[in-house]
N, C-alpha and C positions, 0 to 999 in steps of 0.2 A: 912104476907103480901108482905113485902119489899123482902124478900127472892125468894118468889115464881114469883115476877114481874121481878126479875133481871134472874131468872132461864127462864122465857118466853122469856124474850129478849136474853139470850143468845142463847137459842134454836132457836129463829128466826134468829139471825143473821148467825148461822150455814147452817140454810136452804138454806140462799142466797149465801153461797159460790159458787163462779162459778169456783173455782179452787180446786177440790175435791183431796185430799190426796190418794197416793196409798202406801199400807204398803211397807216396806222394803221386806218382804219375798215373795212378788209379783213380784219384781223387779228383772230382769237378767242382770247382766254388762257383756258385749262380747268386747273382742279385737278390733272386727270391729267396734262396735259403739264408743270405747274410740278414735279410729283413726278418725271417721268421726266427732265426737265431737271437737276433737282437731283440724281440719281442719276447720272446721266451726268457730271457736274462733279467729284463726288465720285470717280468711277472716273477721270477725266482726272488728277486731281491724283495719286491713289495711284499710277497706272502711271508717271505723268512723274517722280514721287520716284524710284521704284524705278531707271527708266531712268537719272537722274542718279547712283545708285550704280554701275550698269555701266560708264557713262562714265568715273568715277573709277578704277575698277579697272584692272588692269594683268595680262597673262599673257606667257608666256615662249614664245618661237618657237625651235624647234630646227631649224638647218639642217646639212647635211653636204657636207663637200667634202674635197680631197685635201691633207694635210698637206705641204707643200712645203719647211718649216724642217728642214734638216739638220745644220746648224751650229751652232746654239747647243747650250749645255748642258742638262741636265735637273737639276732640285733634288730631291732627296730628302729630305724631312722626318721625323725618327723620334722617337719618344719611347716606348722600350720598357722595362720593368722584367724583369729575369731573376731568378731566385732563386738566384742563386750570387755568389759574391763579386766584386769587380771585377777583382782582380788574377788570378783563374783563366780568364777570358773575354775574347774580344776581337772586335771586327766592323770589317769592310770590305767592300768591292765589288769585283767582279772581272767585268768586260764581256766580250761575245763575241768581243772583239779582244784578249782574255787582257792587256787593260790594267788594273793595279791603280791603284784610286783611292785617293788618302791620305785617311784619316780623321780631318784634323786638325780637321774641324768637329765632331766628337762628343765629347761630354764624359761621363764616368764618373762618377757620384755614389751613392755608398753608401747605401743605404735599405734600410727594411725592406719583405718583401714583402706582409706581413699591412697591410690598410687601416684606418684609423682610421673611426669612425664618419662624420664629415663625408666622408673619402674614398668611403667605401662607397656612401653616399648620392649621391654624385656620378656613380659607376660604374654604379649602379644605373639612375638616371635616363637617363644616357646607353644602356643596354643597351634601355629602354624606348623611347627615341626609335629606335634602329635596330630594332627589331620593328616598329613602327609605318611606317617607311618601307618595310619589304619588304611589308607589305599593302597601304598608302596611298601609292601612287607620285607623286600629287599633291603631296605634301608637299614633294618635293625642289624644286617652282617655290618653295614660300613659303621655303625654306631659302636659295635663289638671290636672291629679294629681300632678305631679311635680311642677304646679305653686305656686309660693309664692307672697306675698305681698312685695313691696317694689321697689326701684330703678333698672334700667336693667343695668346689668354690661356692660362696654364699651369693645369693641373688643381692642385686644393688638395693640399697635401703637409704634413703634420702636424710640428712641430718635436719630435724626441726628443733628449734630452740623452745616450740611452743611446750606448755606443761599439759594441756587439756588433751591428752590421749584418749581414743575412744575404742581402740583395740587393743588384743593383746595377742603377740607373736609366741606361741610355744614353739620352741626348737631344742634338738638333742638326741640322744638315742636312749635305749631301753633295751634290757637283756632279759629275755623270757624263756620259758621252756620250749621245746619243740612239740608242743600240743596246741589243739585248737585253743582260742582265746578271743577276748573282746577289748579292743582300746578304745575308750571312750572320752569324752571330753562333755561336761555336763556341769549344771549350776552348782557350787560350792566345791569348798575343798573337802577331799575324802576322808574318810575316818574308818580305820579296820576296828573290826570286831569278829567275835569267834564265828559268827556264821556268814562271814562276808566282809562288806564294806559298806559305809552309808555315806551320802555326800551332804552337807550342812546347807540346805536352800531354803531353810525358813527365813533366814534373814536378808533374802534378796528379793527384792517385788517383781512381780509376774510382769510388769510392764517394762522393765529392764531386760526382759530376755530379748536376744537376739543372736542367733547362730548363723548367721551368715557368715562364712568361711571362705577363704581359699587357700589350697593347699600348693605350698611352693613345692614341698619335696618329700616322698613317702616311699621308702624303701627298705628292703628287708637284707639283711646280711651284710657283708664288706660292701662299705660306701666305694664306688667306682666312678671317678669323673669319665665324663662320655657319653655315660647311659642315662637315657631318658626313660623314666618308668611309667606305667599308665596314668597315674592319678597327679602327675606332675604338671601344674598349671590349671588345675581344676578349680573352678569359682562358682559358688552357690551363693544366691541372695534369698532370704527367707522372706516369704510374703505375710508373715505374721509373727507373733513374738513366741507362742508355744508351737516348736516345729522340731520334727524329729528327721534326721538324715542318717540313713543308714548304707553302709558299704560292705558289702558281703565279698571278701576276697579270698581267691586260693592261691595258696604260695606254691611254688615249685623250686626245689632247690636245683641250683645251677652251678656246674664247675667249670669257669673259663679259662681258657688256655689258648694265649695269642702271643704273638711274637713281642708284644710290648708289656702284657701283664699276665700274671696267673692267680686266680683267686676264687673264693667260695662266696657266690652271690646267689640272689633270688630272682626269680621273674613271678608276676603274679597277673590273675585275671580278676576282673570286679565286675559287680553287678550293683547298681546304685537304687536305692528307693528313698523314696520321702514322703512324708505325710504330716497333716495339722494334729496337733493333739487336742482332741475335744472329747472329753468325758459324758458330756450330754449327748452326743451322737454318736455314741459307742467307739470311739478311737481313743483306745487307753495307751498309756506309755508316758515317757519320760522324755522331756525336750531335752535335744543334744546332738552330738556326733558321736555315731558309733559305728566303728570299724571292727566287725567280726572276722577273723581269719582261720584259717583251715589249711593245714600241709599236706602235701601231696606225699604218697608214697613212693613216687617215680622220681627220680631224678636225671637232668638234661645235663650232658657233656657236651660241651661247645670247644671245638679244636679248630683252630687256622690252620690250614694245609695249603702246600706248594707243590708245584707240579716237580716232580724228580728229574736231575738232569737227564738220566737215560731214557726217558720220556720224550723230552725235549729234542733230544738229538735223532731219536727213531722218527718223529713228526717232521723234523727238519730234512731227513733224508727221504721220507716220503714225498714232501713236496717237491725238492730238487729231483728226485728220480722221476716220480710222476709227471711233473711237467715236460721234462726233458723226453720221455718217451712219447707223450701225447702230443708234442710239437712235433716230432719226427714222423708219427704216423700220419699227422694233418698234412705235413710238408709234401709227403710222398702221394697221398690221395690227392692233393691240389696239382702236384705235377702230374700226375697219370691223367686226370681230366683236361689239364691244359693241352697235353699231347695229344687227346683224342680229337679235342676241338681243333686244333692246328692241324690236323691229318686230314679231318674231313673237310676242312677251309681250302686247303691245297687240292684236294679231290674235285672240291666244286669248280676251282679256276681252272684247271688242266684237263676238263672232261673231253672227250672224242666228238668232233661235229655230228650234227644230226644227219639222219639217212634222207631226208627230204632234199637239200639242196643236190646229194649225189643223183638223185632221180631225176631230178630238173635238168643236171648237166647231161645225163644220158639221154635224155629227150633231146635236149636242144642239139645233140651230135646225130641223132636219127630223126630229123627235122626233113621235111619235103623239100628237094631241091630248087632252088630259083631258077629264072629265065635266063640270069646272065651265065648259071653253071651250065644250062642246057646248051646254050648257044658254043660255049667252048667246047 
């Protein structure tokens, strides 16, 4: 009984075979078939190799949602060089709630405004990357992939033994409330008072005003090496002493999640304005650098994604099966056409003789008898 059961099971399995085997005596191998097979196998190998590179590549996915975090603090990372001495200028933040933020995290470092050859090379490279980012937006995905966790590397600063510094580098970070505010650098140190704050500018001569500046770095949120922000590398030269530079910034909270880093950072867009302060001409204001920022209510979630393994296998099977089927059909059609052409060629060679020679032969047989034949 057991043997019969095994035989029935084996017979049932054979009947379910969807790939019947053809005996070798029924198979004919040709040179054209071998050539097509070789081309098909090479094409399969090339496409499978390229598909593997697509599988190893990643892409960035952007999702948008409402930012529900209102209680946390916003970090402002600053690295700005102003063409004035440090004792003449002050930097602070005043938010929309008229709350003055302490600027203890900022450091004032006397430097020279002119760049050394090494610094100028670094600055020109940064400007070139910014220019390409405005044209090729897909480069931002590459920067997101290259971002790593840790402190941002500082730009090169040349060591100068000279004590006659003409500029001031303001760098560091501040923690502010997540509301609209104004980060500004103007003449004099700031003094808080009940109605806001003021700057002691009376002791500074108007002739010494010079708010030409260079923004080496300005970002919001956690500092991430590898990400280049919109204002990094910006350099403005003031044509006169009383000049106001304004930057209207819209901050977009961003959650970055890649295979290298997972961090809460911010992107921003900016609109730039500048004008000369001339009270006689009706252009009122305060000379300085003003960065007025506002925070968007939407948050962007940037996630690095990878092709799943099952999708890679499906695409690979599609490539192999599609090429195999297509080359088989092409080979069958080419063989059919070749057979038709050869058949016609053979019919053209072995066609029957024309009727004209037969008629001429009959005419020659029924021709008029000659004199010799009559004498006979």
